[in-house]
N, C-alpha and C positions, 0 to 999 in steps of 0.2 A: 687430282682433287681429292681431299682428304673428307671423312664422313663430319668433321667439325664444320665445315662449308655450309651444312645445313642446320647449323645451330643459331644463326644470326643473319640479318638482312634478306638479300634476295635468295639465298639458300633455303632459309626458313619459309619465306613466301611460297617458294616452288613446291617445297614439301607438303605444306599444309593444303596448297591447291591441289595437289595430287591426291591427298587424303580425301578431300572433300569431293573429287571426281571418282574415286574409288568407290566410295559410299554410294553415291548416287547412280553410278553403273552397277553396283551389286543390286540394289533396287529395282531398276529398271530391267535388268537381265533376268532377275527372279521372278518378277510379276508377269513378264511375257512368255516365260516356261511353264505355264500352268500351275505356279506354285504362288498365285497372288497372296494367299493367306499367310505365307511366310517371308514375303518381301521385305516387311519391316524388321522381321527377326534377324534376317540375314544382313540388311543394312546396318542394323545397330551393332551387331557382331562383327561386320566388317569395320565400322568405326572405332570399336574397341581396339581390334588388331592394328588399325592405324594408330590409335593413342599408344599402344604399347610399343610400336616401332617408333613413335614420337619421343617415347620416354627413353628408349635406349639409345637413340642418337643424341639427345640432349645430354645423357649421361656420359657421353664420351668426352663432353666438355668439362666434366667436373674435375676438380683438383685431386691429383693422386696422393694427396696426404693421407695419413693412416689415422684413424681416431679410434682407441682401444682396440687396436689390432685390425681394424675393419677399414676397407676402402670404402670412401664417400658415396661411390656408385654402387654400392651393394644392394641397398634398399629399393631403388627405382629399377635396378635390373632384377631383382628378385620378383617384384610385381609385375614387371613386363613380362617376365618368364612365365609366370602364372596366366597372365590376362591373355597372350597371344594363343597359346595352345588350348585352353578353355573356350576362347571365342571360336576358334578354327572348329572345335568340337561342336559346338553349337551350329554352326553353319552346316557341318556334315549332318547333324540330327535334323535340320530343317529340311535339307535338300532330300534326305532319303525318307522322309515322312515318320520318323521317330517322335518329333515334336509335336506337341498340340499347337493348332491354329491359335490365332489372336482372338480375344474376344470380340463381337462385332461392335460394342459400344464401350466406351470408356467407363472406369469404375471410380470415379471422384472419392467415393466413399472409403476406397482402400487407401487411395493416395493421401487422403486426410489422415488416415488411422497411422499410416507409416511416418508421416510428417510429424504428427503428435509424439509418436515414440521418439523420434529422434530430437524433438524439441524438449521432451521430459529428460531424456537420456543425457542430452548437453547440460541441462540445468543441474542435474544431480550429480554430475561429475566431479565436482569440488568436494562433495560430501561422501559419496559412495566409492569413487574412484573408477579408474578404467574398467578394470576387470568386472566388477559386479555390473557396471552401466554397459559394458559391451554385452556381456551375457544375456541381461534383460532385454536390451535392444533387439536382438537377434530372437529371441523368443517371443517378444511381442509383435515383431514383423512376420515371423511365420504363422503366429495365430491370427492375425490380421490380414494375412494373404491366405487363409482358409486352411493351413495344414493342421491338422488335429490329432496327429500322432505324438501325444505328449512326450512319452519317453525318448523319442527319436529326436524331438525338440530341444529337450534337455541335453541329450547327448552332443547334438550339434553346436549348442551354446556353449557347453562345458568343452568341447573340443576346440572351439575357437579361443577360449580363454587360455587354455593349455598351449596352443600353437603361439599365441601372442605373448604369454610369459616366456616360452621357451625361446623363440626367436628373437623377439624384439629385446625383452628384460634380461635374459641370460646371455645369449649370443651376441647381440648387437650393442648390449648396454644402452638401450634408448629408455630413460627415465619416464615411465608412464606415471599418470597421476594415481595415487594411491587412495586418496579421499581423506577427509579430517576425520570422519567416523572410524574409519578402518584404522588409521594411526592412533585414534585414543583407545579404541578396543584392544588392540596389538601392542599398543605402547611403542609405536615405531617413530 
């Protein structure tokens, strides 16, 4: 049996069912081992690992044709390669007590603030472009979520822009929107 069996039909249903069961088991086992406050974090991290595996399996079915010297499956594999280890690290931190527990009640004000930042960022993308909007979005989200080290927030936002530019724009040749204002200012 090939891995492509899991990309459609019964194989896909089996894989998705296994991921749902794995997430539920992670929650149940964690909540019964005295780490009840971490059960949600472990379950979410397990679902992200499942998502990463799902993306890896689906990328096996992509065409092998090359685009600008890069294989079509490169981007999904890159994201899965980042998502799986970082989620496993979150599970490790939750189970070893390095991670803070969840807040007892939800914070809808923070959800609304991040959602507002997302809507504003998406609305301004045509005018300001991807790089400015993504940096502003990251900074606004960090501020809305209570992070007050402004220099570090600027560094993280700038690092994301640099990473996006180098990996997507230069390495993978993904055309990211530059924005009409940036095009006019820099005469692009």
